[in-house]
N, C-alpha and C positions, 0 to 999 in steps of 0.2 A: 828203461827209456826216458828222459828227461821229459817233463810237463811243459806245456806254452800258455803265459796267460798274458792277453792282449794289454798294452799300454795304454791307461787314461791319460792325455795329456792335464796338468793343471791350468786354472784359469789364469791369467796375466792380468795385472793390475788397472783398472780403470784409466780411458785416456784422459786428457785433459776438456774440458767443455771447450765447445767452440764457440763461435763470436756470436752475437746476438744479431737476428735478424734486423732487417727495415722494419719500421715503423707500418701498421697498416693503414689503412686509409679511416679516416674520422667517419664514423656511423653519425646518424642522423640524425637532426636535432629534437630532444625529447618537447613535449607540450611544454606551452607558457604557464608560468604559475600563476595561481590566483594574484588578485589585485589587493593589496592591503586596504587594512581601513583608512576611511580620511578623518582627519580629527579638525574638530572644529574648536574655534578659541573664542571663548564672548569676550565683548570688551567692555559692552553699556549693559549696564541690570539696574535699572532707576524704574521706581515704580511712580513717579511724580511727586513725592514728599516732600521734596526738597531741591532748589536749585544749587547747593553748594558745586556741583562737579559742573555746572552751567555758567558760560558767561554770554551774557544780556548783548548783542550786535545790537541790537532797534529794538523801540518799543519795551513798555514797562512789563515787564511778566511778572505773574506772581502764584503762588501754593494756594488752592483753593480747596477745602472741606479735606485737607492734610492728603490728599491722595490723587492733586491732577494739577499740571501749569494750564494758565490763561492767559491770554492776552487780547485786548481790544486795539484794533489798529486804527489810525487816521483813515479818511476815506481816499480810497484809489492807494495807499501806502503799504510797504512790506515791511514786517517785524519780526526778526529771525533772531533765534535762542542756538547757540552752540555751546556741542559738547567742548570741553575747555580742554581734554587729550584728546591729541590725535590718534587716532587706529590704523591698522593696516587695511590693505586694499588688495586682498587676494582672493577674490569673490567673497563680496561682503552682500550678507545680510543685515538688513534695518526695517525693525518691526515698531510700530506705534498704533495704540489706539488712540484715534482719534474723533472730533467732534467741532459742526460747525453751527453755533448757537443761532437762534432766531432774535429777533429785534435790533438795533442800532440804525436804522433806516438807509442801509448800506445800499445805493446803486448796484447796477450789472457787474457781473466777474467777480466771485468771490472762491478763496481758495483755503484750506489747510494741507501740509504737505508735510514732507520729510525728504530732506535734502542729504547730498552727500558730495564727493567727487572735487571738496573744495578746500584749496590750500588757506585759507585763512587772511588772503589780499584780494581788495576788492570788493567787485561785485561776482565774484565769478561762485562756479559749482551747480552741479546738476539738480532735479529735484523730482518728484513725482506726486502730482496734487488730486486730492478730490476736489473737482471744482465744481460752479455752476455758472453756467454761462449769461443766465439770466440773473436778477435781481432776488439773492436769497431762496431761490427755488428749483433746490436740486431736483425733488421730485419728478421733476419736467424738464428740466435742462443739464443735471448732473452727468459729470463723465468723467473718466481719469485724464488727467493734463501732463503729459513728460515735455519738461524745459532743457535741455542738454548742456544750455549755457545762461544761467541765470540773469535776465534782463536783456540778452542779447541773442538767444538763438531757442526756437519753440522745435516741438517735437510732435512726435505721435499722440492719438486723442483716441479714446475707446469709451464709448458709451456706458454709464454706469450711475442710474437714477440712484438717488440715498434720501434720508430725510434729516430735516435739521433736529438738532437737540437731541441726537443719538451718537451713541459710540460704535465706532466700525474701527477695525484693525487693518492698517494697512501694512503691506511687507513688501518690499522690493527687493529682488536678489541682483546685485550689481555683478555681471560678468561683461566687462569693459569689451568692447563697443554699446552690448545689448544689457537691458534691462527688463525683468520679468515683474508684474505687479500682481497683485492678490488682494482680494478686499474679504476680509471674514473667511480666508482660507480657500475662497474661489479663484481661481487663473483669470486674469480680466483680458492681460494682454502684453506683447512684448515688441519694446521698442528700440530702437536702434540710434546710431550715431552719438552717442555718448563719447568723450575723451577723458582722458585721465588727466589729471591738472597737477598731480602730484601726489606720493604716496607716500608716507601713510597722507589722511586727509581727516578732514574735521565734519562727521556727521552733523546735520544742523535740522532745527525745526522752523518752520515757517507758515506765515500766516498773511493774508493780503486782503485787505477790503472788508474785513468782518472781524468778528467774535471766535477764536479758536480756545479747542483745548486738545492737551495732550495727559496719556498717561502711558502705563505699562511699556517704557520703551526698553527696545535691547537691539543689541548689534552685534555681529558674531563675523569672524573671516575664518580662512581655511588656513590651517597651521601647516607651511612652508618645511618639505624636508630638510 
């Protein structure tokens, strides 16, 4: 009697791969990445020992004791010293040590200031001044005075009493159309209504109706991407 064995079929060859199906929906957006670092570029680094990098727009400026600039104005007169090279105005920090000297017999209204936002023509440009409204009596009438367009448009004022014959670090942060002011690192106030004349611009030092001094002058701007 013959035996019977079950037949096991062989597997056939694999078929061709089917077509790719449609793309699924886009997933949810991931979290925002960290903000990149801000890069500051220093444009001015002057200790006050040389006038080589500066242009005397008005007045007779001089280097005194090899470490600072001074100028004595005539009565009710502006003297201005500008940095010869223009700098960028993409958020500008401008800082200087300033001093208002006693003596000279000047009348009311005296200023030592740092200026910016000036294209080098005419009398324009904004500035921030340490000012006394009396006659060289800033310990009682001292204030910060903002002028948004020199000799044309005044701006905000903030009480800030100070002493004659003493150095103060005056710092302005220009974020057009507003300017923040600091004295010796202390925030004093924010003034608005400043307008950009041209960029790049000329920073400048300014004295009105008194004997003023400046040293340790620096400016920085944000590097554009």
